[in-house]
N, C-alpha and C positions, 0 to 999 in steps of 0.2 A: 222603661217601665213595663213590667210583665203582669198580666192579669190572668188568673186561672179561675174559671167558673166551674162550679160543680154541676151535676146533672139536673139539680132542682132549680137553677137560676132562670128567671125570665128576663132579667136585665140587671145591670149594675152601673153605678156611677162612681168614678174615682175622683176624689177631691184632692188635688195636689197643693201642698203649701209652698213648693218651690216654683219660681217663675218659669214659664215655658220659653220666653224669649225676652228681648230688651224692652218690649212695650210695657208701659206701667199699668195699663188698664187690664183687669182680669179677662181671660179668654177661655174658650172651651170648644168642644166638638162633640157632635152626636149624630147618629144616622137617623134620618126620618123613617119612621115605622120600623125601627130596628129591634124593638122589644120582641123577645122570643125567637129571634132569628140568629142561630149560632151554629157552631160546628156539628151540633146534633143533626142538622139537616144539610148543611153546606160544608163540604170537606175543607178544612183549613181556613175557614172564613167565619168571623164572629162580628155581628152587627149590633148585638144587644149590650154594648158597653159605651158609656159616654164619659168624657174626661173634662174636668173643669179646674181652673185655678182658683183657689180660695185661701184667704189669709186668716190669721188668728182673730182679726177684728170682724170676721164674718163678711169681709169684702168678697164679693163674688158669689154669694148665696143665690142671688137672682140668676146669675149665669148658670148655676147648677140646675135651677128650676127650668130655665130655658132649654137646656140640653135634655132634661127628662121629657119636656114637651115634645121635642123631636122624636125621641124613642117611642112615644105612644101616639105618634101620627100627626103632630102639628108642624106645619111649614112656617117659614117666616111670613108675617103679614105682608100682603102685596105680591106673594109668589105662589104660583101653581094653584092648589086648591084654595088658597087664601087670597087669591088675586083681587077679590072684591072688598077686601079690607085694606085701608091705606097702609103703606109700609112705615109711615111715621105716625101710626095710630097711638103710640105710647103704651100699648099693652105689652105683656111679657115676651111675646114672640115678634115684636116690632124692632125697628132699628133705633128708636129714640126713647128717652126716658125724661118726661117732663112733668109727670104727676104721679107721685108715689102711690096714690090710691088706684091708679090704673096699671102701672107696670108690675104690680103684684098679682094681677089677674089676667086671665086669658081672654082674647077677643072672641066674638061670636064665631068668626071663621075657625079659630083654633078649637073651640068647643065642638064645632060641627065635625071637624076632621078627627078629633079624638073619639067622639061618639061613633063615627063611622068605623074607625079602626077597631074599637072595642066590640063592635057589632059582629065582627068576623068570628066564627065559632072557634077556630084554632087559637087566635090571640086571646079571646075572652076566657077560654078555658085555661090557657097557660098563665095568664096574669092573675087568675083567681085561685091558683094552686096554693096550698099552704105548706109550711115546712115546720118540723119540730125544732129546727135550729133557728128560732125566731130571734129578733132583735128587740130589746126593751127600750123604747124611746123615753127620753127624759121627760119628767112631768113639768119641768120649768121651761119657760121660753128663754132664748139667749140673753135678752136684756135683763132678765131677773137674776142672773148670776154674773153678768158682765155689765157693770154700770157704765154710764156715758163717759166717765173719766178714763176707764180702761179701754173703751172702744177707740177713743182718740189717741191714747198712748200707743196702742198696737197699730193703728192706721198710719199716723204721721209723727209719732214720737212727740206728740203735743198734748193739748188740753182743749176742752170745749170752748168755743167762741163765747165770751161773756155777753156779747151783744145779741146773740141768738136766743129767742125764747124757747122754752121747753116744747111748746106745741110745734114750732117751726122745725125742730129736730126730727119730728116724725115724718116730715116731707123730704128734707135734705140735710144731712149732718154737716156741720161746720166745725172744723178743728183748726187750731193755730199753735205756733210755737214762737220762739223769739225771732224767727226769720220771716215766716210767711203765714198766710191764711189759706186754707184749702177747703173747698166744698166737695164732699164725697158724692159720687153719682148716685149712691144709695142712701136711704134714710138711716137714722138710728135703728138698730135691730128691734124686731118685735119683742115686747115685754119691757122696753126701756121706760123708766118713769118720766112722765111729762106733766106732773102735778100731783096734788094730794089725792090718792085713790085713783089715779089715772095712769094709763100706759099707752105706748105706741103700738098700733096694730094695723097692718096693711096701709100704712101711710097716713093714718089718722090718730088723734089723741082721744082715746075712749075711756069710759069708766071701767076699771078692772072687773067689776061685777058683770059686765056684758060679755066678757071673753068666752064663757061657756056656751053662749048662744050664737056665736059668730058663724057665718057660713065659711067653709074652707075653700071656696072657689070664687 
């Protein structure tokens, strides 16, 4: 896989749909504090790229967010600058996922490291540069155009577990087929319906009307 970045890039993440190896769980890699550090300053070396494996069912989206966290200064919880946060904290930069409302957020250690990274004049200026070749983000959340049935079909060639409530899917998605039942490490994607006028967001089932006032950290 070759990645060519133009002179205006401060960082890039490559989401691959093909598996990196035989492990079934999605993986990724990213350099800590790698944003804005590329061959523009270091000959033949580029650190501002992260790579993650992601599927059509959005499996691995949190891995992508994790790798972006590395690029903008966050260490794994329990390591180096984040040593005072437990490695099994459950936040996005930790080693465990046991609460969807936590692993979609950064720990205080991660926030501190990111703030410190962004306080450096060079990085701050680089990351705030704008480009005319902008990307238009979709207005809909993933779950608003990929219903729960499609998520399970893409993930395990199955269907949603009938015994799992809509609210529970916002914490951990359960899919099954004629052979087995499997719980995905990640919840149903944000925007998935979990009741009348309700949708999944950051591990919780919330009224759709509250979406526009949600904090994004």
